[in-house]
N, C-alpha and C positions, 0 to 999 in steps of 0.2 A: 476721404471718408464718406461713406454712404449715410443716408438719413437713419437707416436701421442701426448702424454702428454708433452714430451720434447718440441716439436715444438709449441704446444699450450701455454706453459709457456713463450716461447720466443715471441709469438704473443701478449700475455698479457702485457709483458714488453714494447713492441713497442707501444701498445695502451696507456699505462700509460705515456710514454715519449712524444709521438707525438700527441696523441688525436685521432688517427685513424690507422687502419691497413687493408691491403688488402691481399687476397690470391687467387691464380689461381689454378684451379683443372682440371683434364682431363675429369671428368664427373660431371654432375649437382648434382647427389646424394652425391658426396664427398663434394661439396661446401655447400650443405644444412646441412650435418653432421657437418662440421666445424662451421657453423653459430650457430647451436644448442649447440655444445660444448663450443663455445666462450661465448654465453649467460649464460650458466651454470657456467663457470669459473668466469665470471664477477660478477654474482649474488653472488657467494661464496666469492669474494673479496670485495664486497660492492660497485662495480662500476655500474653506470647506463649507459647502452649502447643502441644503435640502430644498427641493422644489416640490410643488404640488399644484393641483388645479381643482376648480369647482366641478360639481357633478355634470353641469351642462357643458363644461370645457371651455367657457369663454373668459374665465378669470383664472389667473395664474399667480403664484407667489414664489419667492425664494427667501430662505431664512439662513443667515450666517450662523453656523453652528458655534463658533468660538466668540461670538459677540459678548462683550462684558456690559452688563447693565449697571448704570451708576445710580446713586441715591436720588439724583435729580430726575433721571428718567423714570424711576419707580414712582416718585411723588407726582410727576406730571401725568403719568398713566393713571394713577389713582384719581387725580382731580378730573381728568378727561372722562373716565368711566362714571364717576359720580355725577358729572354734568349731563352725560348722555342718559343715565338712568332717571335723572330729574326732568328730562325732556328739553334741556337747554342746548342751543346750537354750539358747536365748537367754533369759536370766533377767530382762532389762529391755527396755523399748521402745528403739528405736534412738535417739530423742532423748535418753534418759538416758545411753546409751553415749557420745553426742557430748559431753554436759555433763561426763562423767568425763574425757574426753580433753582438753577445754578447761581443766579444772582442772589437769591435769598440765602444760599449757603455760604456766600463769601464772608470772610471775617478779616478785620484789619489785623495786621501783624505789627506789634509794637516795635518801634525803632530801638536798636541797642543804645545804651547810654553813650552820648557823644562826648562825655567828660574825659579827662585825661586818665590814662591807664597808669597805675603807678605802683 
């Protein structure tokens, strides 16, 4: 496996997990190549994606069209946006913020009565 395939595989996993992935390149041609490779890899994996790039062509992204957004992801995004607007740094990667929100949503399930059934 080449280094490019290794990184592309990692980007594909981020896309599956988060629903989107971005990449920054030194040259516009590299970003265009990444977009084409990402579309090819997603097609082979059965994922529907849309790709795009910045005006200067050095930044590219891919969005998983069928990605389902959970309540925890929505809450984490809201908190991250609020912090950014307040000028606070994001202290953890987004996936960590989502995990924190998921933990807040966990609820204990009561055990069924262990007594005799009669």
